[in-house]
N, C-alpha and C positions, 0 to 999 in steps of 0.2 A: 561312744559316748555322745549324748546329744549336745546341741549347741546353745540350749536355753536354760541350763541349770539342772533342775530336778526332774525334767520330763523323761519319757522313755524314748530311746533312739529308734530311728527308722529301721535299722537292721534288727533290733529286738522285736519291734512290731511285725516285721515280715517273717521272722523266725516263729513267733507265736502264732501268726496267721497260717503258716505252712503246717505247724504242728496241729492246729485246730482242724484244718482241712483234712489232713491225713487221719486224724482221729475220727472225724465224722465218717470218712470213707470206710475205715476199718470197722466202725460200729455198724454201718449199713451192711457190710459184707458178712458181719457176724450174726445177722438175724437168724433166728432159729437155734442159736447156741448161747444160752445165757451165760455160761462160764467164760466164753471168749468176750462177750459184751462186758461182763464185769471186769475182766482183765483190761480191756481197752479203756474203759472209763476210769478204773483206778490208776492205770499208768499215766493217763492224761492229767488226772487230778494231782498225782504225785509229782509230775514234771512241772506243772504250773506252781505248786507249793515250793519245789526246789528253786525255780527261778525267782520266786518272791523272796525266799530265805537267802539266796545268794546276793540279791540286791540289798537286803537289810544288813547282811554281813559286810558287804563292801562299803556301805555308808556309815556303819557304826564306828565310834571311836575305838581304838584298839582295846581299851579297858572294858568296853561293853559288848564285846563280840562273842562272849561265851555261849549264850543261848542260841544265837544264830548259827554259830559254828556247830553246835550239837545238832540243830535242825538239818543243816546242810549234810552232815555226815549220815544222820538217820535216814533222810530221804534218798540219798544217793545209794545207801546200802539197801534200802527197801527196793529200789528200782533194779539194782544189780541182782538181788535175790528173785524178784519177780521174773526178770527175763531169763535167768538161769533155770528157773523152774519150767519155763516154757521150752527152752532150747535143749536142755539135758535129756529129756525123755525121747526126743527125736534122733538122738545120736546112738551109735553103738555104746555098749556099757562103759568101755574104757575111756572113750571120749566124753561120755556123760560124767564120769568122775572127774575128768580134767576140767570140764566146764564148771563143776561145783568147786574144784580146788582153786580155779582162777577167781571165781566169785568171792571165795573166802579170803584169798590173797588180796583182792581188791579192797574188800571191807576192812581187813586187818591193816593193810597199808595206809588206807585213808585215816583210820583211827590213829595209827602211829604218827602220821604226818600232821594231823590236826591237834592231837592232844598230848603227845609224848615227846616229839622231836625237839621242842623248844624249851626243854627243862634243863 
């Protein structure tokens, strides 16, 4: 948390800076492969949107958190599926199925935790 109220903390700035540098290097290394470049850019954008949505969720009054909560779940599920789609094909078939099963369990568990567990 920052010490001045509504500003962004130094740790958050450092994390976003590291994410940005890593994404720039990954984009540079992907030259000549449009699919990889698109993946890097989409993952970077989704992570930034997730951070923004988490911040909105944390700052919203409990009664107004519904939309931000849905955004956080959707973006985290999107990222989980994106990374599973890149990892699973590199694995032996049985492990690839396990990767997808873990991705589904993560998305389902997140949905349960966000939307069903407090009823």
